[in-house]
N, C-alpha and C positions, 0 to 999 in steps of 0.2 A: 573326622568328619563336621564333629560337633564343634570343634574350634572353628573348623572353617566358616560352618555356618554364623557362628558371632562373628566374625569379623566382617561377612558379608554384612550382617546386621547393622556395624559398627558405619561401615563403609557407606551404606546407605542414608544411615542417620547425619553424618559430616554433609552428605550432597545437601540432603534436604535444608539442614541448619546456613549453611556456606551459601546455597542457592548456586552452585556447580553445574549447570546445563550448556547443553552445547547455544551459541549467540550466532545471530543472523543480523537481520534489521532489528534496530530495536523497537521493544515489546511496544504494539499500537495500543492506541487508546481510542476511547468511543463514546463517540455525542450519541445522541436519540436518534441520527437519521445516517451519520455517518462515523467509516470508522478510518481515523488518522495513522500512518506508518511514517517513522522519521529515520533516514541514514546522515551518518554525518561521517568527523574522518576517522572515525572507530571503524569504518566501515570500506572506507577507502577512497573518502572526496579529499580533494586536495587541500582542500579550505574549506569550514563550516558555514564562512559567507557566500551564499549562492547569489549572486546577482539576475542573472538571467536563465533561462529555461526555454527549452526549444525542442519537438519532435522530428526528426529525418523523414526522407522517404521511405525509409525502410524500418521504421516505426522504433527505434532505437531514440532515448530522453538524451540530448545535449546539455551539458551545463556550463556556464560561465564564473569562476570564482577567482578570488586574489590570486592565487595561484595557479593558473592555469584552465585548461579545457579540460572534462569528464566527460567519458560517453555510457550510459548506464545500460545495461540489456536487460534489468529485472532484478538481477541477480549481484553481478560484479561491475566494477568503477573500473574504467582504461583512459588514463590520467595520460595527457597532451601538456608538457611543459617544457621551462628552458633545459634543462636535464637531459629530458628523451626526445628531444625533437630540436635538432640541430638548426639554428638559423632560423626560427621560427622566436619569437619575442609576446608569449601568452601573456605576460603577469598582468594581472588588472583587467580580465574581460566584464566588460559594461553590458556587451547587448549580445545576442545568441538569436537567429533568423534561419530560416530556411531560403534558402536561395532559389529562384522560383527555373532558371538558369539548370539546376542540378545543384546538389550538395549543400553546406552552409555554408553562413557566414558568421564572421564573430569580429566586432568593434572592440577596440583594445584602449584603454587610459591613455597609453601616450606613445602606440606604434602602429598605428591606424588600422585600416582593416585588412582579415585575413581572410581566405576560402581554400575550404577543404572538400575534396572528392576523392574518392576510389585511394586513400594514403596517400595522395598528393598534396603539398601545403602550396599557396602562392599570395603574396601579398600585392594588392590592388594599389592600381593608381601610380601615377610618376613620382619624382623625388621630392614635389610640393607635400606629397598625401604619405608620407612614410613616418611620419611621427606624428600625426593627429590624434587628437583627444576623441575620441568615438563615444556621443552619448545616444544616437538614435540610428537607424538604418532603414533602407524602404528600396527593395528592388523593381522597380517599375518594368512594365511591359516592354517596350522601347530597349531594354538593355542598361541604359542609365543605370547609377546606383546614387542615391541619395543617403547622404551624411550629415547626420546634426555632429555637431562640435558646441563645446562652452562659451563659443563665442558667435558662431555662425553657421550658415546652411552650405555643403559644400552640393557639386554634382561632380561623380566619376562618369564620364564617358567611357563607351564600351573600347575606344582604343587608349584608356588611362590617362587623357587630359583633367585638368581638376578645374572645376568652374566655383566663383564663388556667387551661388544665387542669391545669399542672403544680402548680401550689399547691393547687388543689381537689384532685387525686386524692393530694398527698401524695408525688409525687417529690423528688429530691433536689435540692437548689439545685446544679446543675454542665451544663455543657455538653452539651445532648441533639446527637448526633452521627449518629445513623441511625435511621429510622421504617421499619417495615413492616407492613402489613396480613394478620391471621391469616383464614382461611376463615370461623370462626364470628363473625368481628363484632369482635373483639378489636384492640388496638394493640399492638405492641411498639416498644418504645423503647429505644433505646441510647444511654446515656450513659456519660461519665467515670469512670463508678464503677460500672459494672458493666450489667446487663440487665438492664427491668422490661417487666412486662405490665398493660396497660392493660384490665379486663374491659369487655364490651360494655356492661352494664348500669350502667357509670357509677360503679362502686364503685372504694375504694382500690387504689391501685398495687400492684402484689405484685414484690418483689425476686427476680424466677422464678432468675437467674442466680445467683446464690447460693445459693437454694434446690438448682440442681442441679449444684452443686459447682464454679462459677465463684469466682474471686478477684474482688474489687472493684477491678478493671484496666477502664483504656476499652476500651471498644467501637467498631468503627472503621466497621463496614458490615455491613448484613443482609441476608439472601436467604433464599428459598424455594425446595422443589425442586419438581417434578412433582408430589407424591404428598404434597405438603402439609407436608413436614419443615422445618424451619427451620436455614439457615448462619447463623455468626455468626464476623465476623473482629476479632481486636484485637490487644491487647498481650501475649495469652499463646495467642497461635494460632489456627486454626480448631476451632470447635467445630459438628459436624453431628449433628443430633437427627432423627431419621427421625420418619415418621408412628407407629410405632408404640413409637416411645419407647427405640429403641437408638440409639447415641451413636457416633460417630466423631472422633480427634483429628488433625492436623494440623500441623506447625511449632508443636509444643509449645515455650513457652516463649519463642517469635519474635513480631514483632509485624508483622502483615499488615494493610498499610493499605486491601486493597481484596480483594474477592472476584465470580465469577459462577461460574455452570454453564452451560454452552454448549449446544446442542442434541445434543450427542452423548453430555452427561452427563463430561463431561470439567469437571475443578475447578481454575479461575484462579485464584491467588492473589499479590498487588502487593504485593513487601516495598522497604520505604525506599530500599535499599542498590539500586532501579532495578533488583531481577531478578525477572523474572516464571517463577513457577514452576508448570507446567503437570501436573497430576495425573491420570492417563489410568484408573486401575484399580488392585487388586492386586498384580497382577502383571504389569506394566509399570513402569521405572523415571522417577520424576519426570523432567520436562525443564526446562531452565531457558534463560532467553532473557532478554541481557541488553539494558538500554536505557540510553541516557546520561542522567545528568542524576538526581535525585532523584523518584523518583515522586510521585504525586499521588492521591487518591482516584479519579481520573476513569478509569472501566474501564468498556468497553462490548462487546458483542456485536449487531455489527448485523443486517438483517433478510437479509444476505448470507453470515450467517458470520464475516466479517470481525472481528475485535479492534482496537477502537481503545483508547490510551492515552495519558494524560496525565503530565508529570513538567516538572521545572524548566529541562527542554531543548527544549519544543513538542510536538508532536503526533505519535503515534506508530500507523501502522496494521499488523497482523500479519496476515499471509496464510496460511493451511495450504499447501505443499506446499514441495520443497526447490528452489525456483525462484533462480535466482543468476545473475549474467553470468560468464559464459568470459572469459578475458583470458590475455593473451601469457605469464602462469603457468603457465595450466592447459594450452598447448602452440598458441593460436594465433599465427600470425606476426605479426600485428601487432592492436594494442588500437584502431586507425580502421578499426574495419569499413564497408563502404560499401554491401554487398547482400547478402543472405540467401535464399536457393531451397532446398526440399526436393523432394527427387524420389519417383516412386510406389515405390520401394525403401527410402525412410526415413532414406536419405542427405541429409544437411545439408551443402550448400555456404555457405561465407563468402568473398567478395569481399572484402578489406582493402588499405591502403593499401602493402603488400610484395607481393600474391598473393594464391593461393587455396586452402582449407584445407578438406578431406573430413572430417566429422563423423559417424562410423558404429560402431554398436555400444561406445556411449560413449568412442570413440578417436577422437582428431585427429590426423589426418596433415595434412602440409604437400604442396600438390602442384606437387614442382621435377621437372620434364621436361629434360631432355636432347636437346642435338642430334645427331644419328647421319648415317650416311651416307646414307640413303633419304627421312628425314624433317626437315622444319625444325620443329624442337621449343623452346618455350619453357622457361626456367630462372628461376624468381622471383629466384635471387642474382645473374644475370647483368642481369638487365630489368625491377627491380622498380617497375612503372610501378603505380599504382590499377586495381582491378576498377569500373568506374561500372556495371555490367549483367548479368545474365546470363537467360536462357530455357534453358526443356526442353523436350524432344520424346519422345512414346513412352513404353512404360513397359519396367523392367526386365525380362529383362535385356539389351534391346537401346536402352537409354533413352539419348540424348544431351543431355549438359550445355553448351550454348555460352557462351561468356565473351566480353566484349568489353575491350578495353583502350583506351589510348589512342593506340595506335599498331598493334594486332593483333587477333584474333579465334582464339578458339581452341575447338576441339571433345572432350568426354571421350566416350568410349560405352564401358559395361560390359563389359567382356572385351577390350575390346580397346585396345592401345595409344595415348596421347592424340598428338595431332597437333594442331599449332600454325601460326599463318600467318608469315611473316618478319614483318618490321619494315618497315613502309610508311615513305615518303619523305614523308609528309604529316601535321603533327600532330593534324588535324581527323578525319584516316581511320579508320576500323573500333573507332568508339566502342560498338557495338552489333550483335550477330549475333541473326539473325531465325531463327523455327525454322523448320526445313527435314524437310518429311516423308518419303516412299519415292520419292516422283519430285523431278530437277531443278524450280526454281523461279527465278522471278526475286531479285535479293536487294534487298537496302539499304544505303547508306553514310550511316550516321546524319551522319558528317561533314561531306559537302556536302547532305545532305538530298535526293540524287537519286536515283531509281528505272532502273537499266535491264534492260532484258529482253535475254538472253544464249541462246545454245544450249550447252553444253559438253558435254566428252564425257559419254559415255553414263555414265562410273562415278565422273561429277563433280558438284558441287550448284555453283550459279553465286554469284559473288560480285560485289556493285554496286564500280563502276568510279568512284571520286573525282574530281572535274576536276583534282584538284593531283598523282595515279599516273599515272604511265610506263606502266605495263602490271595485267593480272591475268592471276593464270595459276590452274589449278585442282592441288588435290588428288592426290597420286598414290593414296592410299588412297581417294579418293572420300567421305571422312567429314569434311574441312575444307577450305576453300576457301586458298590459298595468295596473297598481296597482295605483286609483288615493285615 
């Protein structure tokens, strides 16, 4: 038994030193206001460079990468690529959008547009569309699909015909970078040489950006606000025209690769350096959130208000709130946390590999109890065994917290000095303390899994007796049992 205990302790020490703990998503980092979680190829992504992100009608997240498409359910990635999807060329997916007619649309680097719905893949357009290099997509209400490419703008009709709208409308022969629909039926077209507008009647394209003060710089992303205004991100910062004609400028002279206006009206701007800038209003300073790698145009707010970002280092999810891990650096006795319990007064009890911590009023205190003349009390420094279980009974200020260790059980009562049992002679004894009410009850010994009824003194609570223990005694204060 003694040798087994030594082996157990050496195994625990090795795990702590080597950091061998279960892994899922990469450990979250946190800023003052947001929590950032990252996924990469190690977690199932087909490629770390995420070009595009969109959410399907079922709530799942779809991603476009260099090595295919991935569908993410929050835990696992389902990958569609050349190897597992015969007849579908999904190498280099630059654009992913939800199709208003149902399903999802994917624009590829060399193989045109694919539509996915209910497990079925279909390549759209006639023979001339099979090898288009797609840089932007937009489905209009009439069913026509607008496709931006590095040279011009196409429209794929519902019957599959492909029309070169860019040449007909007089658009410059430049890369189409973004598309957005206006409420009156006109079409906004972002290019590498500025912003253009295609009127609803099909007349010639207007150099709208130049006419409104924009220089002939690349446009990276287009978006609309709830009042019908227009937001433009590009190499000259962000331009925001309101419906009434007012103009706001952000990040002037800086390149902004992507933007979105979230449900609270906060403006998110993605910079190529990997920094996300969040503008919350004129009276609040801009918040900056750093993500690793070079940011891509992938930027999305999902139905739950979470922000999804792509970069050369994978997929990032940004959640609101200052949620982050509390570690030894913040005051915990150990980073190896075994159990957590919150009592009715709001106190959080943390059982770890070396003892018990109490988190109250944003302060962490280590519960180091010492031996006195009248009580047998536990000291984490003297006996650093893990705390595998906790239970609570009652409400503040008379609440009790029972803690079970490898060879002892302890009780903490509010406004009363804590009392703990002495060390048992059985390594299996006293793993867990049961909840006790105001009247004595039979107890449990989790080590032997044997239940014993007893008749204790009036001021004491019963303690189950392990088959390997010699005796069972009672706590003099009546708040906790003592196993001898």
